[in-house]
N, C-alpha and C positions, 0 to 999 in steps of 0.2 A: 410425472405425466399423469393426467387425469384419464381414467378409463370410463366410458359411458356405454352402458348396456341399454339398447333401445330397439324397438321394432321398426322405427322410422328414423333413418339417418337424415338430418337436415341438409339442405343444399348449401347453406352458409354454416360452416363448421367452426368450432372454437379452435384457436391455435393451441398447440401443445396438449391436444386431446386425441384419444384413440376411441373410435366408435366401433361397437360390436353388436351384431344382430343375433349371434349365438354365443353360448358359453362353452368354450373348449378347455378352460382351465385359467388360472390366474396369470396375469401378464407381469413378468418380472420388471421392476422399475416403476410400478404404479405407485403414485403418491396419494391418490384419492380415487374413489369409485362413486359413480352415480348410476342408479338403477331405476328405470321407469317402473311405475306401479304395475303396468300390464305385461312386463317382461316375464316370459314363461318360467325361466329357471332362476327367479329372483332369490329364492332361498339358498340355492347352491352357490350363487355368486356371493351373497352375504357371508356364508360360511367360509368360502374360499379366501375371501379378503378380510377375514376377521382380524388378522394380524395388524392391519392398518389401524383399526380402532384401538388396539393395544398400544401401538406406537404413539398415537395421538394422546392417549391417556398418560403414557410414560413421559412424553414431552411436556404436557401440562403439569404433571407432578414435579418434574425437574425444574420447571420455571417457577412453580410455587415455592419450592425449596430454596431456589436462588433468591427470590424476593424476600423470603423470611430471613435468610442469612444476611442479606444486604441490610434489612431493617435492624437486625441485631447488631451488626457492625456500626451502623450509624448511632444507635443508642449507646454502645460501648464507647465510641469516639466522643460523644457528648459528655459522658460520665468522666472520661479521662481528662477532657479539657476542664471540666468543673473542678476535679481534684487537683489539677495542676494550678489552676487559679487560686485555690485554697491554700496550697502548700508553698507557693512562691509569693513573696510580697508583691503587691500590685505594681509598685514602681519598677521593680526588676522585670516583672512580666511585660509591662509596657515597653521597657527599653529593649528587651529581647525581640519583641514583635516589631518595633520600629527598625531595629538593626536588620532583621530578616527582610523586611520590606525594602530597605535601602540596598541590601546585597542583591536581592532579586532584580531590582531596577538596574543595578550596576552590571549584572550579568546580561540583561537585555541590551544595554548599551554596548558592552563588549562584543556580543554577537552581531550587532548592527555594524560596528567598526570592522569586524572580521569579514563580514559580507562585502563591505565597501573595498577593503584591501584586496580581497579575492577578485572582485570585479575589475579593479585597477590592474592587478597582475595579469588577468586574462586579456585585458585590452592591450597591455604592453607586449604580451606574447604575440598577439596578432599583428601589432605594428612591426615587431622584429621580423616576423615571417614575411610581411609585405616588403620590408626594406631588403631582406636577404634575396627575395625574388627579383628586386630591381637591380641589385648589384650584379654586374656581368662578371662571370668567372671566365678566365682565359681557357681556351680550348687547348688540347694537347699540341696541335699544330702551331698555335700561337706561342706556347711555351717553348717549343723546339726552335722556332724561328728566333725568338728573343735570346735563347742560349747560344745559338749559332752566331748572332750578331755580336753578342758579348765576347765570345771566343775570337771572332775576327778582329774585334777592337783590341783585344789583348795582343794579338799577333802583330798588329800594325804599330804598336807602341815602340818607340825607339829604345834600344837597350843601351845603357851607358856603361 
């Protein structure tokens, strides 16, 4: 959140900003501070929020270090690729590269096939659910009536 110290709070305010006309101490959670030139306690505000400047410096320093590390890794990678090309005969290197490309393409094809099969399976599952919903299951009363009819038919059969 941005904290703005000013003597004149505007009618149209910035979103995610906190306006102050007096300084009572730093606001926890402030990410940046803006101080008008004519604000009476500008020196106190700058001193109180000095840690923000240190954080910004630290972030910039960390980013610079990351960029430098990234550049070193790129240079090392290029050196390793050059050494690999030198140590492996060109024909073998080309074959390995072609085989890798072929395998990567094969993996892409297998992933596409898997996605198709998964989609077909899901479609079949939904069809099964629809068919199960359409099939009428006999109620308990219907099962009882069928059993009673079956029992009655057995009793009526002539015994020899």
